[in-house]
N, C-alpha and C positions, 0 to 999 in steps of 0.2 A: 391676708386672707382669713384671719381669725384662727383660733385654735379651739377644737380640733380642725385640722386641715382636711378637706374632703378627700377621702380615699386613703388617708395615711393611717398606718397602724404602729407608729413609733411610740415609745414609752410615754411621751408627753401627751400625744393625741389620745392615747387610751387610758390615761391616768384617771383615777377616781377622785383626785384632789380637785375640788371646785375652783381653786385658784389657778389651775392649769387650763381652765376654759375661758377664752378671751374673745370677747366681741371686739369689733373695730373701734379704734381709739376715739374717744370723745369725752367731754367733761361738762358738768353743770355747775355754774358759779352763782351763788346766792349772796347778795350784798345790798344793804340799804333798801330792802323791800323789793328788789328786782331779781329776776332769774335770767341768766344769760347762758346760752348753749355755745360751746366751742366745738364746731364741726358736727355734721349730721350725716354719718355714714350709713351703709345699708342695714345696719343693725339698730338704727335709731328707734324704730317702733318698739322692739322688745326692750330696749334700754329705757325708753320713756315709761313703758308700763311697769317695769321693775322699780323705777325710781318714783313712780306715782306722780309724774309731772302733769299738772293740770293747767299750767300757763307758762308762757315764755315771753320775755320782753324784747329779746333780740337774739340774733345768731351771729357769732364771730367765726369766719372761715379762715383757715390757714392756707388752703389752696384747693384746687378743684379736681384733684384725683378722686376716682370713684369711691374709694374707701373713706373719703371725708365729706362727700356731698350727696351720695346716692339716696340718702334718706330725706332730702328736702321736701319731696312730695308728701311725706307723712306729717308735715307741719299743718296740714289742712284742718285737723280737728282743733288746733290751737288758734286758728283765725276766728275767734269768737265775735259774733255780732258785727260782722263786716270789717274787722280789724285787718290791718296789713302788717306782716312780720318784717321788721327791719333786718336786713342781711348785710353785714359789714365784711369787707374784704378788699384786697388790692384790686385795682382796675382790671388787671389780667384775669384774676380769679372770677370776678363778677361777669366779665365778658364770656368766660367759659360757661358759667352758670346760665346766663341768658341764652346761650346757644343750645346747651344740653336740655334745658327745661323751657324751650321756646313756647310751648303750649300754655305755660303759666302767664305769659305776657301778651297773649293774643286774645281777641274777642272770640268767644266760642258760642255755641248754641245755648239757649236758655235752659237752665236746669243742670248743666254740667258743672262739675266741681273741679277745682284746681287750687294749688297753693297760691295765696296772695302774698307776694314778696315785694318789698321795696329794696332795691339794690343801692347800697350806700358806699361809694369808694372811700377808702381811708388813705390819706397821704400824710398824716401826722396825728398827734394826740386828739382824742375825742371823748365825749361823755355819753353814757346811757343813763338817763336820770341823773343821779348824783355820783355815779361811778366813773372815775377817770381811768381811761384806757390808753396805753401807749403801744402802737403797733411797731414791730421791729422787723427789719429785713434779715432773712437768713437764707442760706443756700441749701437746696435739695438737688444735689448733683449740680448741673449747670442752670437750674431753674431757681429764680428768686421767689421765695414764698414768705409767709408772714408768721411771726411769733407775736405773743402779747405779754405785756406786763400790766398787772392790775394790783396796785398796792404792793403787798409783800409777795405776790405770786408772779412767777415767770413761767409761761407755758410755751414750750418749744417742742414741736414734733416734726418728724421727717427731715431733720437737719442732717447735712453732711459737713457743714462748716458754719461758723457764726462770725460774721465780719467784726472787726474791732469796735466800731461804733455801737453795734448792737450788743456786743459782749459787755461793754462798759455799762450799758443800761440794765444789764442783768446782774449787777453786783448789789450786795446788801439785801438779798432776798430772804424772806422767811422760808418759802417753799419754791423749789424749782422742779417743774415737771419736764422731763427730757426723754427723747427717744433713744432706745438702745436695741437695735433690730436683732442682732445675733452675736455669736462669739467671733465669727470670721469677719474680716473687712468687707465692706459693701460700697459700691461707687456712689450711692445716693443717700445713704443713711449712716448715722454713727453706729459703730460696733459697740459692744459693752465696754471694752477698754477705752475707746475714744470718748464715750459718754462719761466714764469715770474721770478721765483727764480733764474734761470741761468742768465737771463738778469740783475737782480739786483746785482748779484755777478760780472759779467763781465763788466758792465757799459759801453756799447757802446754808441756812440753819438745818434744813432738811431737803432731801431730794427723792423724787419718785420716778422710776424708770417706766416708760410706756412704749407702745408700738413694737412689741416683741414677737418674734416668730416662735414656732414650736421647738426651736433649738435651745430655748432657755427653760429649764425646769424650775418651777417657782421656789421650792424649798431648798434645793441644792444651790442655786445661784444666790438666793437671799443669804444663805449661811456664810457665803464668802465675801459679802459686800462690806465696804467700810462703815463705820458708825455714822448714823444719820442718813444712810442711803438704803432704799428698799425698792423692790419691784412693786409696782402698783398692781392692783387686781380689780376685777369688775365689782362695783358696789362700794369701793373704798370711799370713805368720807374723811376729809381733812379740814381742820380749821386753820385759816391763814390770817396773818396780820391784816388789820382793817384796810379795806380799799379806800383810797383818798376820795373825798367828796369834791364835787364840782367847785 
């Protein structure tokens, strides 16, 4: 839901620390002259303005929950000169996008605007320009969704379990981005302790925790994390080992 949570007056939601203000989880990846967006939630417009995004070459979707796709309509200004935005995701994710944004795929009256999206199902490794991308199956409760490995980066959000094959693909990372929803267990997301156990097993050089509720206060939780592990925050910029070329 983002932090502050609407109507909440807890210490994190009323904190003056800007790192306790969290928009919905997304990431911008720049490599080999391309810019890729990972997820486009309902805060995408404000995130894009804050990051001064003036172009995107593709969008990678992890799954079709509202907090990861609700901003797809705001891609319209980035469809410059009649371009179509490539949207990558699992067949199920893209089917949900087509249903939810049906107007974007229908002929409408002249002069109306809509996002121009090309839905591209991923069933194995693929490339955007010279960037090699490996999609990985993970579990979000009983739902299979998608994580991504790009060079030394592993990007995993909304996971409650990582199957063995995908876990092996996430070894040897420079940076692992991983969800850690809250302190208490949750049926469809890793808790903080569960996320730390995954990190201890995979042993990336660095790990950044994302997709956190207002149950995690930034400074207090950060102070107790193992070396090389941090809570991410809005606007964080991280350099990652080079993405492999095509």
